[in-house]
C-alpha positions, 0 to 999 in steps of 0.5 A: 880644399882642406883647411889644416890646423894653424899654430893658434888652433884651439881645436885641431883635427888631423887625418881622422878616419872612422869606419862602420864595418866596410863603410867609411863614414869619415875619410882622412878629415883635417881642420881646425878652430881658433880659440873663441871661434865658431865653425860649422860642419855643413852638408846633407844627411849622411855626409859624416858631420854628426859622426865627426862631432861624436868623434870629437866628443868621445862618443865614437872612436876613430880608426885613425887620426889625432884630436886635440882641444885647448892644447890637450890631446884627447885622441891619438890613434898612434899613441893609444890615447882616447879620453872619456867624454867627461875628460875633454872639457866640452859641452854638447847640445843635441837635437833632441834636447834630452831634458829629464822629465822627472827633474826640475829645470834647475836640476836638469841644468845642474846635472853635469856638476852633480856628475863632477862631484860638485856639492849641492849648494854650489850646484844650485848657485851655478845653475841659477847663474846660467839660467839667469843668463839664458832667461829662464831663472823664473822657471827654475822649479818647473818640470822641464817638460812643462816648457815650450820647445824653445825653452827646453832648447835653452835648458839644454844650452844652459846644461851644456854651459854650466860647467864652463866648458871651453868648447861647446858642440851643437848637433842640429840643435835648432832643427826642432824649432820653428823658423822664427824661433830658429832665427831668434835662437841664432842671435841669442847663441851668438850673444851667449858666445860673445858674453861667455867666450867659449869656442863653438862647433855647429853641425847642421844641414841648414845653410842659413843656420851655418852662414848666420852662426859660423865664421868658418864653414867646412862643407862635407860630402860623403865623408870628405871635406869638399870645401872649407874657409870663411863663411863668405868665401865658401858661399861665394866661391863655389869651388865645386859643382857639389858646393854650387848645387848645395847652395842652390845654384843651377848647374849644368854641363858646358864647354869652355875650351874643354868640358866644364860645369856652368852655374848661376844663382836662382836670383839671377835667372829672369823669365821672359815671354818667348822671343821677347829677348833681352838687351844682353845675356844668355837666353835659354828657352824652356817650359815651366814645370812648377811655380811656388809662391815664396812671399816676395818672389815665386820659385819656378822649376823650368825644363830647358830645351837643352835637357836639363832642369833649373830653378829661378826666383822671379817676383814679376813674371807670373808664368803658369806651369806648362807655359814656354819661357825664355830664361835670361841670365846676365853672362857676368852672373855665370860661374865656371866650375872645374869638372 
């Protein structure tokens, strides 16, 4: 399912194709983002999401397609339009943060204004204003390399926002942070967007990050859009076997008046001793291959007698690797997917 641009689109991507030699990295992509909205390009490594971000930023040139930002055409293969990155009215936060060690924090943040010819007093004033917003005003004169990873990430965000861009792109911007700091920064970024009103596009392979930040998700697979829509719809609808597997569902082939894929979430698989039975539901016998402690629950990998492997989350089962078990799934928890 592909979401095409709507009349109120702030960012419009139409039929973008990008190749590297014989390899097609992006295959006819079309989607849009509303003004002030948040979209996540989500998918596994190599699916093309970063390439799409780089095409949007002007760091890569597609072979074909159309891109507009805030009503201004920034790329049009048919018309021969391809604006430079600095002329596209956007900011970018990269995974590496890319802070300059020979500059102070305030000079790092002010650098985009320096490139745009803004005078030194105004540069410093605006840089200090945005450092205040991200909570780093007290670190302005330090070398950026003297900061922690989370603080360097804030410097990168401040630098992307200092010239008041209408669109901010985040390329795996939280992936270098530890789990607790990632969660904190997700909340801070949402607060910054609410306060400053920019439109945001995130590239991530982390489904929790995408669901926590974005109102709209575009799930990509090998250069194409597999599924797109609201975050809730994309997570819950599982319109393809790829989407179901990506979001952690167990998927295996079955028949329902014809060949199909059957899927269920790990949380809906309950483990029982063989023959213990269940009041109702689908019973799948198998053998525990691995058990991993996850805090409140254990995660199991189970090899079913049907010849497929599944995962299950159960906090009370207590089965060990090598033990036979029955996996019980309430039939109302099953998803039926088209092949």
